[in-house]
C-alpha positions in Angstrom: 3.6 29.6 12.6 5.9 26.9 10.8 5.2 23.8 9.2 8.0 21.4 8.0 7.7 17.9 6.6 9.2 15.0 7.8 11.0 14.7 11.0 10.1 18.7 12.0 7.7 20.1 14.3 4.5 22.3 13.7 5.0 24.9 16.1 2.6 28.0 16.8 3.3 30.3 19.4 -0.8 30.5 19.8 -1.9 27.1 19.4 -0.4 25.0 21.9 -0.9 21.1 20.1 1.7 20.2 18.4 1.4 18.8 15.1 4.3 16.7 13.6 3.5 16.0 10.0 5.0 12.4 9.2 5.9 10.9 6.0 2.8 9.8 4.3 4.4 6.7 2.5 5.4 5.5 5.8 2.0 6.8 7.5 -0.4 4.6 4.9 2.0 1.4 5.2 1.5 1.4 9.2 -2.1 1.7 8.5 -2.7 -1.1 5.9 -1.0 -3.2 8.5 -3.0 -2.1 11.4 -6.4 -2.4 9.4 -5.4 -5.9 9.2 -6.5 -6.5 13.1 -9.6 -5.5 14.7 -8.7 -3.2 17.7 -9.5 -3.9 20.7 -7.0 -1.0 22.6 -5.5 -2.8 24.9 -8.8 -4.6 26.0 -9.5 -6.9 28.7 -12.4 -7.8 26.8 -9.4 -9.9 24.6 -9.9 -12.9 27.5 -13.7 -12.7 27.3 -15.4 -15.4 25.7 -17.1 -15.2 22.4 -18.6 -18.8 22.2 -21.9 -19.1 23.4 -21.3 -22.6 24.9 -18.1 -21.7 26.4 -20.1 -18.6 28.4 -22.8 -21.2 29.4 -20.2 -23.7 31.1 -19.0 -20.5 33.5 -21.2 -21.3 36.9 -23.0 -18.8 38.6 -22.1 -16.7 41.6 -24.1 -18.2 44.3 -25.1 -15.5 45.3 -26.8 -14.3 41.9 -30.4 -15.0 42.2 -32.8 -14.6 39.5 -34.7 -11.5 41.6 -31.0 -10.0 41.9 -30.2 -10.4 38.3 -33.4 -8.6 37.2 -32.6 -5.7 39.4 -29.1 -5.3 38.2 -29.6 -6.7 34.4 -29.4 -2.9 33.1 -26.4 -0.5 32.6 -27.0 2.9 34.5 -24.8 6.1 35.6 -23.5 7.3 38.8 -25.0 9.9 40.7 -22.1 10.8 42.3 -18.2 11.2 41.4 -17.4 8.1 41.7 -20.0 6.4 42.7 -19.3 2.7 44.4 -21.7 0.5 42.6 -20.9 -3.1 43.2 -23.2 -5.5 43.1 -23.0 -9.6 42.8 -24.0 -9.9 39.5 -22.4 -7.2 38.5 -19.3 -8.8 39.8 -20.1 -12.1 38.7 -20.0 -10.6 34.9 -16.8 -9.3 35.6 -15.2 -12.2 36.8 -17.3 -14.8 34.0 -16.8 -12.1 31.4 -20.0 -14.0 29.8 -22.2 -11.5 27.7 -25.5 -10.1 28.3 -27.0 -12.4 26.2 -25.7 -15.3 27.8 -26.4 -13.9 31.3 -30.2 -13.1 30.1 -30.5 -16.7 28.7 -28.7 -18.3 32.5 -31.5 -16.2 34.1 -34.3 -16.8 32.0 -34.4 -13.0 32.2 -36.6 -10.3 29.4 -34.9 -10.0 26.0 -32.8 -6.7 25.1 -35.7 -6.4 22.5 -38.2 -5.2 25.2 -35.8 -4.5 28.0 -33.2 -2.4 26.9 -29.4 -4.0 26.7 -27.8 -5.8 29.8 -24.8 -4.8 31.5 -21.9 -6.9 31.1 -18.3 -6.9 31.1 -17.4 -8.3 27.7 -16.2 -5.2 25.6 -14.7 -4.0 23.0 -12.6 -0.3 23.3 -12.0 -0.9 26.9 -8.5 0.3 28.4 -6.3 -1.5 31.1 -3.9 0.0 33.1 -1.6 -2.1 35.7 -1.2 0.3 38.7 1.8 0.3 40.6 -0.1 -1.0 43.8 -1.2 -3.8 41.4 -4.3 -3.2 40.7 -5.6 -3.2 37.4 -7.8 -0.5 36.3 -10.3 -1.1 33.5 -12.0 2.0 31.7 -15.4 1.8 30.0 -15.7 0.0 26.5 -18.6 -0.8 24.0 -20.3 -4.1 23.7 -21.1 -5.3 20.6 -22.2 -2.6 17.6 -25.2 -0.8 16.7 -26.7 -3.8 15.5 -27.0 -5.8 18.6 -30.1 -5.1 21.5 -27.7 -5.6 23.7 -25.2 -2.5 22.5 -24.0 0.1 24.9 -21.2 2.1 25.6 -19.9 2.1 29.1 -19.0 5.2 31.4 -17.5 2.9 34.1 -14.4 2.0 36.1 -13.5 -1.4 37.0 -11.1 -1.8 39.6 -9.6 -5.6 40.0 -7.9 -6.3 43.2 -4.2 -8.5 43.4 -6.4 -10.7 45.7 -9.3 -11.1 43.3 -12.1 -8.9 44.5 -13.8 -6.9 41.8 -14.5 -2.8 42.3 -17.0 -1.4 40.0 -17.5 2.7 40.0 -20.3 4.9 38.3 -20.1 8.7 37.3 -22.7 11.1 35.9 -23.1 11.2 32.4 -22.0 14.8 32.5 -19.0 14.0 34.1 -17.6 11.1 32.3 -19.8 10.5 28.7 -19.9 6.7 27.0 -16.3 6.3 26.2 -14.5 3.4 23.8 -11.8 3.1 21.5 -9.9 6.0 23.9 -6.3 5.5 25.2 -5.6 5.7 28.8 -1.9 6.8 29.5 -0.6 6.4 33.4 1.2 9.8 34.1 1.8 9.1 38.2 -1.1 9.2 40.6 -3.7 9.7 37.6 -4.8 8.1 34.3 -5.3 10.6 31.2 -7.9 9.7 28.8 -7.8 10.8 25.4 -10.3 10.6 22.2 -13.7 8.2 22.2 -15.6 6.9 19.3 -18.9 7.5 21.0 -23.0 6.8 19.9 -22.9 8.9 16.5 -25.1 11.8 18.0 -22.9 12.8 21.0 -19.7 13.4 18.6 -18.4 16.8 18.6 -15.9 16.9 15.5 -13.2 19.1 15.9 -12.9 18.4 19.5 -10.4 15.9 21.3 -11.9 14.8 24.7 -9.6 14.9 27.4 -10.1 13.6 31.0 -8.2 12.5 34.1 -8.9 9.4 36.4 -7.1 10.3 39.9 -6.3 6.9 40.9 -6.5 7.9 44.9 -10.0 9.3 44.7 -11.1 7.4 41.4 -12.5 11.0 40.5 -12.9 12.1 37.0 -12.2 15.4 35.9 -12.6 17.0 32.2 -9.6 18.9 30.7 -10.0 21.9 29.0 -7.1 22.0 26.1 -6.5 24.8 24.3 -4.5 25.4 20.6 -5.4 22.7 17.5 -6.1 19.3 18.4 -6.7 16.3 16.6 -10.5 16.7 16.4 -12.6 13.5 17.3 -10.0 10.9 17.2 -10.5 7.2 18.3 -8.6 3.9 18.1 -5.4 5.8 18.1 -1.8 5.5 20.1 -0.7 7.4 23.2 2.6 7.5 24.2 3.8 9.5 27.3 7.5 11.1 27.0 10.6 9.9 28.4 10.5 12.5 30.6 6.4 12.5 31.3 5.9 16.0 30.0 3.8 14.8 27.2 1.7 12.1 25.6 2.2 12.0 21.7 -0.8 10.4 20.0 -0.6 8.8 16.8 -2.8 7.6 14.0 -6.6 6.1 15.0 -9.7 7.7 12.9 -11.3 10.8 12.7 -14.8 12.1 12.3 -14.8 15.4 10.4 -18.4 15.8 11.1 -19.7 14.6 7.7 -23.2 14.0 6.9 -22.9 10.4 6.6 -20.6 10.1 9.6 -17.8 8.6 7.8 -14.7 8.1 8.9 -11.4 9.4 8.0 -7.5 8.3 8.8 -5.3 10.6 10.8 -2.0 10.7 9.4 -0.9 13.6 11.9 1.2 12.7 15.0 0.0 15.2 18.0 1.8 15.9 21.4 -0.1 17.1 24.3 1.7 18.7 26.8 1.1 18.2 30.6 1.9 20.7 32.2 -0.2 23.6 30.5 -2.6 21.4 28.7 -0.9 22.9 25.9 
């Protein structure tokens, strides 16, 4: 095993992830600049309405009655891979982008303190990919933070059609765990998801979650990689190589497994080879 500083490559014939030690001063400068903004990971939620007044002005879909809202107000996992979970309530929430609290007020629903978090499409840490056929795939993400009773980390895929139609797909938790602040890299007919913040008790420090969304079937498969990996990383960047054979992972934050669940900056670059997941 050899380690070279600067632009050279850390290489091991046994370990298949490649780590490239970057110039520390440059990395620190980049991190300081990045910390000035609240990352949304290319989230469609940048277009979402944060103001309660603006959200209340969005007209509801005529098909959405209070009875139907109460039936579909809560998030849920799918039972198939994938399971189409379209319903007028969620489709309206995707189009309107109002948050769970606003939707509850609109239909005089139960408090999230009593009934649990409400489903919504106002999210942070959600990825968005434009597909070759014009569709947009929005994947997972979280609503608010743990202090909020509507806080929830999703494991769904929402497909926005060019004509405005919406398709919503759910997955079993064991197939696609709740995921946020990941990266989603379009590679041919699939999207490669790397990393996640996730719920604190569900993180696996030392591991790096890698999953594949097949664009055709919209099924999700977990990938078992080998070798040295970044660890439990999120809020990073992922760049596909020019030849489409690997993904470069940079920056982001890591959960090292400390008792206080504190996060540290990732100052290394990592390359995942897609041909053999090394």
